[in-house]
C-alpha positions in Angstrom: -12.9 -6.2 -33.0 -16.2 -7.2 -34.7 -16.1 -10.6 -33.1 -15.6 -9.0 -29.7 -18.4 -6.6 -30.3 -20.8 -9.4 -31.3 -19.8 -11.6 -28.3 -20.1 -8.6 -26.0 -23.6 -7.6 -27.2 -24.8 -11.2 -27.2 -23.4 -11.9 -23.8 -24.9 -8.6 -22.4 -28.3 -9.5 -23.7 -28.0 -13.0 -22.2 -26.9 -11.6 -18.9 -29.8 -9.1 -18.8 -32.2 -11.9 -19.4 -30.7 -13.7 -16.4 -30.9 -10.5 -14.4 -34.5 -10.1 -15.3 -35.1 -13.5 -13.6 -32.8 -12.4 -10.8 -34.9 -9.3 -10.2 -38.0 -11.5 -10.0 -36.2 -13.6 -7.4 -35.2 -10.6 -5.4 -38.8 -9.3 -5.5 -40.0 -12.7 -4.1 -37.3 -12.6 -1.4 -38.1 -9.0 -0.4 -41.9 -8.8 -0.8 -44.2 -9.1 2.2 -45.1 -12.6 3.5 -42.8 -15.1 1.8 -39.3 -14.8 3.3 -38.1 -13.0 6.4 -35.3 -10.4 6.2 -33.0 -12.9 8.0 -33.7 -15.6 5.5 -32.9 -13.3 2.6 -29.7 -12.2 4.4 -28.7 -15.8 4.9 -29.2 -16.5 1.2 -26.8 -13.7 0.3 -24.3 -14.6 2.9 -24.3 -18.1 1.5 -23.3 -16.7 -1.9 -20.6 -14.5 -0.5 -18.9 -17.4 1.4 -19.2 -19.7 -1.6 -17.6 -17.0 -3.8 -14.7 -16.7 -1.4 -14.3 -20.5 -1.1 -14.2 -20.8 -4.9 -11.6 -18.1 -5.2 -9.4 -19.6 -2.4 -9.6 -23.1 -4.0 -8.9 -22.3 -7.7 -5.1 -22.0 -7.3 -5.0 -19.7 -10.3 -6.5 -22.3 -12.7 -8.8 -19.9 -14.6 -5.9 -17.4 -15.2 -3.6 -20.2 -16.3 -6.2 -20.9 -19.0 -6.5 -17.2 -19.9 -2.8 -16.6 -20.3 -1.4 -19.8 -21.8 -4.3 -21.0 -24.0 -2.8 -19.5 -27.2 0.4 -21.4 -26.7 -1.5 -24.7 -26.1 -3.8 -24.1 -29.0 -1.0 -23.3 -31.4 1.4 -26.1 -30.4 -0.8 -29.0 -29.4 -3.7 -30.7 -31.3 -7.1 -31.1 -29.7 -6.4 -34.6 -28.4 -3.0 -33.8 -26.9 -4.1 -30.5 -25.2 -3.8 -31.2 -21.5 -4.5 -27.6 -20.3 -8.1 -28.2 -19.2 -7.0 -31.4 -17.4 -4.3 -29.5 -15.5 -6.7 -26.7 -14.6 -9.2 -29.1 -13.2 -6.5 -31.0 -11.3 -5.4 -27.7 -9.8 -9.0 -26.9 -8.8 -9.5 -30.3 -7.2 -6.3 -30.0 -5.1 -7.3 -26.5 -4.1 -10.9 -27.5 -3.2 -9.6 -30.3 -0.8 -7.2 -27.9 0.8 -9.8 -25.1 1.2 -12.4 -27.5 2.7 -9.8 -28.9 5.1 -9.0 -25.3 6.3 -12.7 -24.6 6.5 -13.2 -27.6 8.8 -10.2 -26.5 10.9 -11.5 -22.9 11.4 -15.0 -23.9 12.4 -14.5 -22.9 16.1 -13.4 -19.4 14.9 -16.5 -19.1 12.7 -18.8 -20.1 15.6 -17.1 -17.6 17.9 -17.4 -14.7 15.4 -21.0 -15.4 14.2 -22.9 -17.3 16.9 -24.2 -14.1 18.5 -25.2 -11.9 15.6 -25.7 -14.5 12.8 -26.5 -17.9 14.3 -28.3 -19.0 11.1 -25.0 -18.8 9.3 -23.3 -21.1 11.8 -26.1 -23.7 11.5 -25.6 -24.0 7.7 -21.8 -23.5 7.6 -20.9 -26.8 6.0 -23.5 -26.4 3.3 -21.6 -23.5 1.9 -18.9 -26.0 0.9 -21.1 -27.7 -1.7 -22.1 -24.3 -3.1 -18.5 -23.1 -3.3 -17.2 -26.4 -4.9 -19.8 -26.1 -7.6 -18.9 -22.5 -8.3 -15.2 -23.5 -8.5 -15.9 -26.1 -11.1 -18.0 -23.7 -13.1 -15.4 -21.0 -13.0 -12.7 -23.2 -14.5 -15.0 -24.5 -17.2 -16.2 -21.0 -17.9 -12.6 -19.8 -18.4 -12.1 -22.6 -20.9 -15.4 -21.9 -22.7 -14.4 -18.2 -23.0 -11.3 -19.2 -24.9 -13.5 -21.1 -27.4 -15.1 -17.7 -28.3 -18.5 -19.0 -26.9 -18.8 -16.7 -23.9 -22.6 -16.3 -24.4 -23.1 -20.0 -23.6 -21.6 -19.9 -20.1 -23.2 -16.5 -19.5 -26.6 -18.0 -20.3 -26.0 -20.9 -17.9 -24.7 -18.8 -15.1 -26.9 -15.8 -15.3 -30.1 -17.3 -16.6 -29.8 -21.0 -15.8 -28.7 -20.5 -12.2 -31.4 -17.9 -11.5 -34.1 -20.1 -13.1 -33.0 -22.9 -10.7 -33.4 -20.5 -7.8 -36.8 -19.3 -9.2 -38.1 -22.9 -9.4 -36.8 -23.5 -5.8 -38.7 -20.3 -4.6 -41.8 -21.5 -6.4 -41.6 -24.9 -4.8 -41.2 -23.3 -1.4 -44.1 -20.9 -2.0 -46.4 -23.8 -3.1 -45.3 -26.0 -0.1 -43.5 -28.6 -2.2 -40.4 -27.6 -0.3 -41.9 -27.5 3.2 -39.3 -25.5 5.2 -36.6 -22.9 4.8 -34.2 -25.5 6.1 -34.9 -27.7 3.1 -34.8 -24.7 0.8 -31.3 -23.6 1.8 -29.9 -27.1 1.6 -31.3 -27.6 -1.9 -29.9 -24.1 -2.9 -26.5 -25.4 -1.9 -26.5 -27.6 -5.0 -27.4 -24.8 -7.4 -23.8 -24.1 -8.5 -22.9 -27.8 -8.8 -26.0 -28.1 -11.1 -24.9 -25.4 -13.5 -21.3 -26.7 -13.5 -22.5 -30.1 -14.6 -24.7 -28.4 -17.3 -21.8 -26.5 -18.8 -19.6 -29.6 -18.7 -22.2 -31.5 -20.7 -22.4 -28.6 -23.3 -18.6 -28.6 -23.7 -18.6 -32.4 -24.2 -21.5 -32.2 -26.7 -19.5 -29.6 -28.7 -16.3 -31.7 -28.4 -14.6 -28.7 -26.8 -13.5 -30.4 -23.6 -10.3 -32.4 -24.2 -9.3 -34.5 -21.2 -5.8 -35.4 -22.4 -3.2 -37.1 -20.2 -1.6 -34.4 -18.0 1.9 -33.1 -18.2 2.5 -33.0 -21.9 6.0 -32.0 -23.1 4.7 -28.4 -23.6 3.4 -28.3 -20.0 6.7 -29.6 -18.7 8.6 -27.0 -20.7 6.4 -24.2 -19.5 6.1 -25.4 -15.9 8.2 -22.6 -14.4 6.4 -19.6 -16.1 3.1 -21.4 -15.4 3.8 -21.8 -11.7 5.1 -18.2 -11.4 2.1 -16.8 -13.2 -0.6 -18.8 -11.5 0.9 -18.2 -8.0 0.9 -14.4 -8.5 -2.5 -14.1 -10.2 -4.0 -16.5 -7.7 -2.9 -14.3 -4.9 -4.1 -11.2 -6.6 -7.5 -12.5 -7.5 -8.0 -14.1 -4.1 -7.3 -10.8 -2.5 -9.7 -9.0 -4.9 -12.4 -11.5 -4.3 -12.0 -11.2 -0.5 -12.3 -7.4 -1.0 -15.6 -8.0 -3.0 -17.3 -10.2 -0.4 -15.7 -8.8 2.8 -18.5 -6.3 3.2 -21.2 -9.0 3.5 -19.1 -11.2 5.8 -18.1 -8.1 7.9 -21.7 -7.0 8.3 -22.8 -10.5 9.5 -20.0 -10.4 12.1 -20.1 -6.9 13.7 -23.6 -5.6 13.4 -26.6 -6.5 15.6 -29.5 -8.1 13.8 -26.9 -9.0 11.3 -28.9 -11.1 8.8 -31.5 -8.3 8.4 -28.7 -5.8 7.8 -27.1 -8.2 5.2 -30.6 -8.3 3.5 -30.8 -4.5 3.4 -27.3 -4.1 2.1 -27.7 -7.0 -0.4 -30.7 -5.5 -2.0 -28.7 -2.3 -2.7 -25.8 -4.5 -3.8 -28.0 -6.5 -6.2 -29.4 -3.3 -7.7 -25.9 -1.9 -8.1 -24.8 -5.2 -9.8 -27.3 -4.4 -12.6 -24.9 -1.6 -13.6 -22.1 -4.1 -14.2 -23.9 -6.4 -16.5 -22.3 -5.0 -19.7 -18.9 -5.4 -18.1 -19.2 -9.1 -17.8 -19.9 -9.5 -21.5 -17.0 -7.2 -22.5 -14.6 -8.9 -20.2 -15.5 -12.4 -21.4 -15.2 -11.4 -25.1 -11.9 -9.4 -24.6 -9.8 -12.1 -22.7 -8.9 -14.2 -25.8 -8.0 -11.2 -28.1 -5.9 -9.6 -25.3 -4.0 -12.8 -24.7 -3.3 -13.1 -28.5 -2.4 -9.4 -28.8 0.2 -9.6 -26.0 1.6 -12.8 -27.5 2.0 -10.9 -30.8 3.2 -7.6 -29.1 0.3 -5.8 -30.8 0.0 -2.8 -28.4 -2.2 -0.9 -30.9 -5.0 -3.4 -30.6 -4.7 -3.5 -26.8 -4.9 0.4 -26.7 -8.0 0.3 -28.9 -9.7 -2.4 -26.8 -8.9 -0.4 -23.7 -10.4 2.9 -24.9 -13.5 1.3 -26.5 -14.2 -0.8 -23.5 -14.0 2.2 -21.2 -16.3 4.3 -23.2 -18.9 1.6 -23.8 -19.0 0.5 -20.2 -19.1 4.1 -18.8 -22.0 4.9 -21.2 -24.0 1.7 -20.4 -23.2 1.7 -16.7 -23.9 5.4 -16.3 -27.3 5.2 -18.0 -28.3 2.2 -15.8 -27.2 4.0 -12.6 -29.1 7.1 -13.4 -32.2 5.0 -14.1 -31.9 3.2 -10.8 -31.4 6.4 -8.8 -34.4 8.3 -10.2 -36.7 5.3 -9.7 -35.5 3.5 -6.6 -38.0 4.9 -4.0 -41.0 4.6 -6.2 -40.0 1.1 -7.2 -39.8 -0.1 -3.6 -43.3 1.4 -2.8 -44.9 0.4 -6.1 -43.7 -3.2 -6.0 -44.8 -3.6 -2.4 -41.4 -4.4 -0.9 -40.9 -4.0 2.8 -40.5 -0.4 3.8 -37.2 -1.1 5.5 -35.6 -1.3 2.0 -36.2 2.4 1.5 -33.3 2.9 3.9 -30.9 1.4 1.4 -31.0 4.3 -1.0 -27.8 5.9 0.3 -26.0 2.6 0.1 -27.2 2.2 -3.5 -25.8 5.6 -4.5 -22.4 4.7 -3.0 -22.2 1.2 -4.4 -23.5 2.4 -7.8 -20.7 5.0 -8.1 -18.2 2.4 -7.0 -19.4 0.1 -9.8 -19.3 2.9 -12.3 -15.7 3.8 -11.4 -14.7 0.2 -12.0 -16.5 0.1 -15.4 -15.2 3.4 -16.6 -11.6 2.3 -16.3 -12.3 -0.4 -18.9 -10.6 -3.8 -19.1 -7.6 -2.7 -17.1 -7.5 -5.9 -15.0 -7.6 -8.2 -18.0 -4.9 -6.1 -19.8 -2.6 -6.5 -16.7 -3.2 -10.2 -16.1 -2.5 -11.1 -19.7 0.5 -8.8 -20.0 4.2 -9.4 -19.4 3.8 -7.4 -16.2 1.1 -9.7 -14.7 2.8 -9.7 -11.3 1.4 -6.2 -10.7 -2.1 -7.9 -10.3 -0.9 -9.3 -7.0 0.7 -6.1 -5.8 -2.4 -4.0 -6.6 -4.6 -6.6 -4.8 -2.4 -6.3 -1.7 -2.8 -2.5 -1.8 -6.6 -2.9 -2.2 -6.9 -5.2 0.8 -4.6 -3.0 2.9 -6.9 0.0 2.3 -10.2 -1.8 2.4 -10.0 -4.1 5.5 -9.3 -1.6 8.2 -11.4 1.1 6.5 -14.4 -1.2 6.2 -14.2 -2.4 9.8 -13.9 1.1 11.2 -16.6 2.7 9.0 -19.0 -0.3 9.5 -18.6 -0.2 13.3 -19.4 3.6 13.3 -21.8 4.1 10.5 -23.4 0.7 9.8 -24.0 -0.5 6.3 -23.6 3.1 4.9 -20.1 3.1 6.2 -19.5 -0.3 4.6 -20.6 1.1 1.2 -18.4 4.2 1.7 -15.4 2.0 2.4 -16.1 0.2 -0.9 -16.2 3.5 -2.8 -12.9 4.8 -1.4 -11.1 1.5 -1.7 -12.1 0.6 -5.3 -11.5 4.2 -6.4 -7.9 4.1 -5.1 -7.4 0.6 -6.5 -8.4 1.7 -10.0 -6.5 4.9 -9.9 -3.4 2.9 -9.0 -3.9 0.6 -12.0 -4.5 3.5 -14.3 -1.2 5.1 -13.3 0.6 1.7 -13.7 -0.7 1.1 -17.2 0.1 4.6 -18.3 3.6 4.6 -16.9 4.5 1.1 -18.1 2.8 0.8 -21.5 1.6 4.4 -22.2 -2.0 3.0 -22.2 -4.9 5.1 -20.9 -8.7 4.7 -21.6 -10.0 8.2 -21.6 -10.9 10.7 -24.3 -13.0 13.8 -24.9 -16.0 11.4 -25.3 -15.5 10.3 -21.6 -16.2 13.9 -20.5 -19.2 14.2 -22.8 -20.6 10.9 -21.5 -20.4 12.1 -17.9 -22.0 15.4 -18.9 -24.9 13.6 -20.7 -25.5 11.4 -17.6 -25.8 14.4 -15.3 -27.9 16.4 -17.7 -30.4 13.5 -18.2 -30.6 12.8 -14.5 -31.2 16.5 -13.6 -33.8 17.0 -16.3 -35.8 13.9 -15.1 -35.5 14.9 -11.5 -37.0 18.3 -12.0 -39.6 17.5 -14.6 -41.1 14.5 -12.8 -40.3 15.3 -9.2 -44.0 15.8 -8.3 -45.1 12.4 -9.7 -45.1 9.1 -7.8 -46.0 5.5 -8.2 -46.3 3.7 -11.5 -46.9 6.9 -13.4 -43.6 8.2 -12.2 -41.7 5.0 -13.0 -42.9 4.8 -16.5 -42.7 8.5 -17.4 -39.2 9.0 -15.9 -37.8 5.8 -17.4 -39.1 6.4 -21.0 -38.1 10.1 -21.0 -34.6 9.3 -19.6 -34.0 6.5 -22.1 -35.0 8.6 -25.1 -33.1 11.6 -24.0 -30.0 9.6 -23.2 -29.9 7.7 -26.5 -30.7 10.9 -28.5 -27.8 12.6 -26.7 -25.5 9.7 -27.5 -26.5 9.9 -31.2 -25.9 13.7 -31.5 -22.7 13.6 -29.6 -21.6 10.5 -31.6 -20.5 8.7 -28.4 -21.0 5.1 -29.5 -20.2 4.5 -33.2 -22.5 1.4 -33.4 -25.5 3.3 -32.1 -24.8 6.2 -34.5 -24.5 3.9 -37.5 -27.6 2.0 -36.6 -29.7 5.1 -36.3 -28.3 6.5 -39.6 -29.2 3.2 -41.3 -32.7 3.5 -40.1 -33.0 7.1 -41.2 -31.8 6.2 -44.7 -34.2 3.3 -44.9 -37.3 5.3 -43.9 -36.3 8.6 -45.6 
């Protein structure tokens, strides 16, 4: 557990460093005078389509690595391990198939988006390059996680990619990139760039064996590998579609679509800050969970489940409360366009959605590495069956607020279904009395800051509210003994200075 904790903390710090750069990028996209709302919307639509393309093309390769890596590691030496080669081969085949389908459905894309989002139609094929790069990075990242070096890929993806975008924005602002047309085409190569960078790191560390494919072990495991990758591929593709469907739907059905995507995306990006700790925990927990299931060590799995839930709820809840008490003053103080004030309700709904997902811990990773991994596909089907019609109806009637509400309802039902499954099947559940106390602490700190500093505005309000909230939240966590690491660290400091 100590290794997981170290990797989680290191990964979280790295991801936050990347998000700091990302916040600067978002500020430059949304401030007056540099980019239009439509251009910021196109940038986010690009990312959504590339994410869907990468998920459609991976053919379950990342989850093949997650599930079967312990078997390959224990039974094959470094030079004979063909798992990475097979995963990349799967990705290459999937990429060709996805691009072929993308070319074939171009008339449908034009018909759906030409009226409300013509910019997206003009750059449709450039999303293929972005998606292919993300696909390669995702497979290499899955392999890197199994080497217990999650912080490396997190640094490249979260910080390296955003630094690439920041340099591109700087070149555009200074006139070295002389048009948005050139900007978006260069941006299409941002994911291929970081994929190449991660590959070079793995080669340098001698952690990227490219053995001849179809070893005796791969041949012997071919049936369980095919069954597992087929089911997990379907489940993760459905879940990814559910994640990006909101952006794609807004671009299709709302007038002034790219501006609405921009407004929704700002709230979405802010809500994504809440999930930063989750990425570090997931990356660090995958390998131990795979090994624990292989060894039938349910006690370790239960411990990981409970600790991940509490840690993520505490971290995510604190971040959400900070965002909510400061959002309006931040938009005004940083000189963002006033239209972004309208995204506050969307931020509340998306923030609660992210918090629900975090508070249920590593339930997805437990399922996909367990003997009952087929449930991943079934739960994804249920999610999609709820989300697609609900999102369409609420978006048509209530705009982007309806889109966010559909996300909240769908993800809430999705996680409830998975909680019930894990409890009924394995007697695993993530909650304890500390869960209730964490929620109570969040609400108390928010209410105190709201009433104490409600009359303040601008930078004074931002600084005063944030500092008071952080101190109160951490003090509450210490006295309630919610997070053992935090309690131990404070006690160590007290002993040292007493």
